[in-house]
C-alpha positions in Angstrom: 49.5 60.1 63.8 48.0 61.4 60.5 44.2 61.6 60.4 41.9 61.2 57.4 41.7 64.0 54.7 39.7 67.0 55.8 36.6 66.3 53.8 36.4 62.7 55.0 36.8 63.9 58.6 34.1 66.6 58.1 31.5 64.0 56.9 32.4 61.5 59.6 32.1 64.2 62.3 28.7 65.1 61.0 27.3 61.6 61.5 29.1 60.8 64.8 26.9 62.6 67.3 23.7 61.4 65.8 24.8 57.8 65.7 25.8 57.9 69.4 22.6 59.6 70.4 20.5 56.5 69.6 21.0 52.8 69.4 18.3 52.4 66.8 19.7 50.7 63.6 20.2 53.0 60.6 19.6 52.5 56.9 21.4 54.9 54.6 19.4 55.8 51.5 21.9 55.7 48.7 21.4 56.6 45.1 25.0 56.2 44.1 25.6 59.9 44.0 28.4 61.7 45.9 26.3 62.9 48.8 24.7 59.6 49.6 27.9 57.6 49.0 29.9 59.9 51.3 27.2 59.5 53.9 27.1 55.7 53.6 30.9 55.5 53.9 30.9 57.8 57.0 28.2 55.7 58.6 30.0 52.5 57.9 33.1 53.8 59.5 31.5 55.4 62.6 28.7 52.8 63.2 30.9 50.1 64.9 32.4 52.6 67.4 28.9 53.8 68.2 27.5 50.3 68.6 24.9 50.9 65.9 24.1 48.5 63.1 24.2 50.3 59.8 22.7 49.1 56.5 21.6 50.8 53.3 18.8 50.9 50.7 19.2 51.8 47.0 16.1 52.3 45.0 15.7 51.5 41.3 13.0 53.8 39.8 13.3 52.1 36.4 13.1 55.5 34.7 16.5 55.6 33.0 18.4 53.1 30.8 20.7 50.9 32.9 19.0 51.7 36.2 18.8 48.1 37.3 22.5 47.6 36.6 23.3 50.8 38.4 21.3 49.7 41.5 23.2 46.4 41.5 26.6 48.2 41.3 25.6 50.6 44.1 24.5 47.7 46.3 27.9 46.0 45.7 29.7 49.2 46.6 27.7 49.5 49.9 28.4 45.9 50.8 32.0 46.5 50.2 31.9 49.3 52.7 30.7 46.7 55.3 27.1 47.8 55.5 24.5 45.2 56.4 21.8 44.7 55.4 22.0 46.2 51.9 18.7 46.3 50.0 18.2 47.0 46.3 14.5 47.7 45.8 12.8 48.2 42.4 9.7 50.4 42.6 6.9 51.2 40.2 6.6 55.0 39.5 3.3 56.6 38.8 2.7 59.9 37.1 1.0 62.0 39.8 2.7 65.5 40.0 5.2 64.8 37.2 8.1 62.4 37.0 10.2 64.0 39.7 7.4 64.1 42.3 6.2 60.6 41.4 9.7 59.2 41.7 10.1 60.8 45.1 6.8 59.4 46.3 7.8 55.9 45.2 11.2 56.2 46.7 10.0 57.4 50.1 7.3 54.6 50.1 10.1 52.0 49.6 12.3 53.6 52.2 9.5 53.7 54.8 8.7 50.0 54.2 12.4 49.1 54.6 12.7 51.1 57.8 9.6 49.4 59.2 10.9 46.0 58.3 14.2 46.5 60.0 13.2 48.8 62.9 15.6 51.4 61.6 15.7 55.1 61.0 16.6 56.3 57.5 19.7 58.5 56.9 19.4 60.9 54.0 22.3 62.7 52.2 20.8 66.2 51.9 23.5 68.8 52.3 23.6 72.5 53.1 23.4 73.3 49.4 20.1 71.2 49.2 18.8 73.2 52.1 19.6 76.5 50.4 17.8 75.4 47.3 14.8 74.3 49.3 14.6 77.7 51.0 14.7 79.5 47.6 12.0 77.2 46.3 9.8 78.0 49.4 10.4 81.8 49.0 9.6 81.7 45.3 6.4 79.7 45.7 5.2 81.8 48.6 4.3 78.5 50.4 4.8 79.9 54.0 7.4 80.0 56.7 7.4 76.2 57.2 8.7 75.7 53.6 11.2 78.5 54.0 12.5 76.9 57.2 13.6 74.0 55.0 14.4 70.5 56.0 15.0 69.4 59.6 17.7 67.1 60.8 15.4 64.7 62.5 11.8 64.2 61.7 9.2 61.4 62.4 6.9 61.3 59.4 4.8 58.7 57.6 5.7 55.9 59.9 9.5 56.4 59.7 12.2 58.5 61.3 14.2 60.5 58.8 17.7 61.7 59.7 19.6 64.2 57.7 23.1 64.6 59.3 24.7 66.4 56.5 22.6 69.6 56.5 25.6 71.6 57.7 28.0 70.1 55.0 28.7 71.5 51.6 28.1 69.4 48.5 31.8 70.0 47.5 32.9 68.3 50.7 30.9 65.2 50.0 32.3 64.9 46.5 35.8 65.5 47.8 35.3 62.9 50.6 34.4 60.3 47.9 37.4 61.2 45.8 39.7 61.0 48.8 38.5 57.5 49.6 38.5 56.3 46.0 34.8 55.8 46.0 33.0 55.8 42.6 30.0 58.0 42.3 27.2 58.3 39.8 26.1 61.7 38.5 22.3 61.6 37.8 21.6 63.4 34.5 18.4 64.7 36.0 20.6 66.8 38.3 21.8 68.8 35.4 18.6 68.9 33.3 17.4 72.5 33.2 13.8 71.3 32.7 13.7 71.0 36.5 13.3 74.1 38.6 15.8 72.9 41.3 18.5 72.4 38.7 18.1 76.0 37.4 18.3 77.3 41.0 21.5 75.3 41.5 23.2 76.2 38.2 21.8 79.7 37.5 20.1 81.4 40.4 22.5 80.6 43.3 25.7 81.4 41.3 24.1 84.7 40.3 23.2 85.5 43.9 26.7 84.6 45.0 28.1 87.0 42.4 25.7 89.9 43.2 25.9 89.5 47.0 29.6 88.8 47.2 29.4 85.1 48.3 28.2 83.2 51.3 24.6 83.0 50.0 24.0 79.2 50.5 25.2 79.3 54.2 23.2 82.4 54.8 20.0 80.8 53.4 20.6 77.7 55.5 21.2 79.8 58.6 18.0 81.7 57.9 16.2 78.4 57.7 17.6 77.3 61.1 16.6 80.6 62.8 13.1 80.4 61.3 12.8 76.7 62.4 13.4 77.8 66.0 10.6 80.4 65.8 8.3 77.8 64.2 9.0 75.3 67.0 8.2 77.9 69.6 4.9 78.9 67.9 4.0 75.2 67.5 4.5 74.6 71.2 2.3 77.6 72.1 -0.4 76.4 69.6 -0.3 72.9 71.2 -1.0 74.5 74.5 -3.9 76.6 73.1 -5.4 73.6 71.3 -5.4 71.5 74.4 -7.1 74.4 76.3 -9.8 75.0 73.6 -10.6 71.8 71.8 -13.2 69.5 73.3 -15.4 66.6 72.2 -18.0 69.1 70.9 -15.5 71.0 68.7 -13.6 74.3 68.9 -15.2 77.4 70.5 -15.3 80.1 67.9 -14.9 83.3 69.9 -11.9 82.4 72.0 -10.2 80.8 69.0 -10.9 83.9 66.9 -9.2 86.1 69.5 -5.9 84.3 69.1 -3.2 85.9 66.9 -3.3 84.6 63.4 0.0 82.7 63.7 -1.3 80.7 66.6 -4.9 80.5 65.4 -4.1 78.8 62.2 -1.7 76.4 63.9 -4.5 75.5 66.3 -6.7 74.8 63.4 -4.1 72.7 61.5 -3.4 70.7 64.6 -7.1 70.1 65.3 -7.8 68.9 61.8 -4.7 66.7 61.5 -5.3 65.1 64.9 -8.8 64.3 63.7 -7.4 62.4 60.8 -7.9 65.0 58.0 -5.2 64.3 55.4 -3.2 66.7 53.4 -4.3 70.0 55.0 -3.2 72.8 52.8 -3.1 76.6 53.2 -6.3 77.0 51.1 -8.2 74.8 53.5 -6.9 76.6 56.5 -7.9 80.0 55.0 -11.4 78.8 54.5 -11.8 77.3 58.0 -10.2 80.3 59.5 -12.8 82.5 57.8 -15.5 80.6 59.8 -13.8 82.2 62.9 -12.7 85.7 61.7 -15.0 86.5 58.8 -18.2 84.8 59.8 -21.2 85.8 57.6 -23.3 82.6 57.9 -21.3 80.7 55.3 -21.8 76.9 55.0 -19.7 73.8 55.2 -16.0 74.1 54.3 -15.0 70.9 52.4 -11.7 69.3 53.3 -9.5 66.6 51.8 -10.8 63.1 52.3 -14.4 64.2 52.3 -14.6 65.7 55.8 -15.9 69.2 56.4 -16.1 71.9 59.0 -19.2 73.9 59.9 -19.8 76.6 62.4 -22.8 75.9 64.6 -23.9 77.0 68.1 -20.8 79.1 68.5 -18.4 76.3 67.7 -16.5 74.8 64.8 -17.5 71.2 64.4 -15.8 68.7 62.2 -18.1 66.5 60.1 -16.9 63.1 58.9 -16.9 62.1 55.3 -20.3 61.5 53.9 -22.1 63.8 56.4 -25.2 65.1 54.7 -26.1 68.7 54.1 -24.2 72.0 54.5 -24.9 72.4 58.2 -24.9 70.2 61.2 -28.2 69.2 62.9 -27.7 71.7 65.7 -29.0 75.3 65.3 -26.5 77.2 63.1 -24.9 80.4 64.2 -26.3 83.7 62.9 -23.9 86.0 61.1 -22.0 88.1 63.6 -23.8 91.3 62.8 -27.1 89.6 63.9 -25.8 88.2 67.2 -27.4 90.2 70.0 
C-alpha cells in the first residue's frame, strides 16, 4: 500500500502524538500561508482517528488590500478540509509597538477569545525555521536565556493553551506538503519585506551563516534552544522550591534571598512579583529589585509596572500596592549594610 508523500507524512506525524495526548478540542490558527495550511490539513486528517474535534480560526487584520476577501477564501479552504467550527474574525489593530507587534497583539487576543469560547487549545504553525530566527533575535537583543530558548511546544499563557507541533519541521516541508495535496497558499508580502528584522534574518543572515558554517545552522540553533529550555525548566523548578521556602505574608527575607545564586535569586524575585499580580516584569525591574538584596545602600522604593513598588524594610522586601504613599513602608527601614551592627 502506497502511503502519502514524504512531506505530508512528516507533518501528519508531527501532530499525531499531541492530538492523542489530550481530548481537548483544537483550533488551528490559519493565516492562509503554507505553514498554517499544512498544519490545518494534518490536523483535519489526524483529528478523527484521535477522537479530537478540530476547528480553525483565521484572523483578518484589515491592514492590506483584499484582506477580507482573503480571510473568506481561507475560511472556505478550511471548511473544505472538514474542520469545524471555522471562524473568520476581523480585528481592530492599534499602533503600540509598530504594525507588526500591534497586529500580533490583536491576533492573539482574538485567538484567546475563540479558544475560551470553544474550550479549545490553539495550534500554531511555527516551524523549526521560525525557532531558529527567534533564537537569533534573542541573541542579538541580549534579552536573556529565556528568549534564546525560543518557543515551547506547549504553553499555557494569557488564558489559553498554545500548541506548536511543527517546531521540529522545516518550512520547506510545510510548503511541499501543501503542494503535494494541491492546497493553495498565500504568501504574505510582509514576509519578504526587508523593513522587518525577522525578514532580514531569514533572507540575509541565516543564508550567510549557512554558507560560512557549512550548513545545518537552523537545526543547530533549534537544538540549542531545546537544550537551554531544559536548563531553564530545571532552574525554574529550583526557584519555585526556594520561593515557597522564603516568601511569607510579610514579604521576602533579604539576607537568605541575597545568599542565593543570581540565577535562582532573580527567578525567585520574578515569581514572587508575578504571583502578586505585578504585570509585565522586565529585566530592568528585576535588576532594580535585586539591588535591594545585593547592593543595599538605603535606597528607596523600586517602582514597578502597574503602580506597585518594592521597598526594603526591617530586613525584608515588601511589595507595596499601587497608590501606596511615600518611598518607604510604615515600618522602620533597614540601615545600609555598612551600618548594620
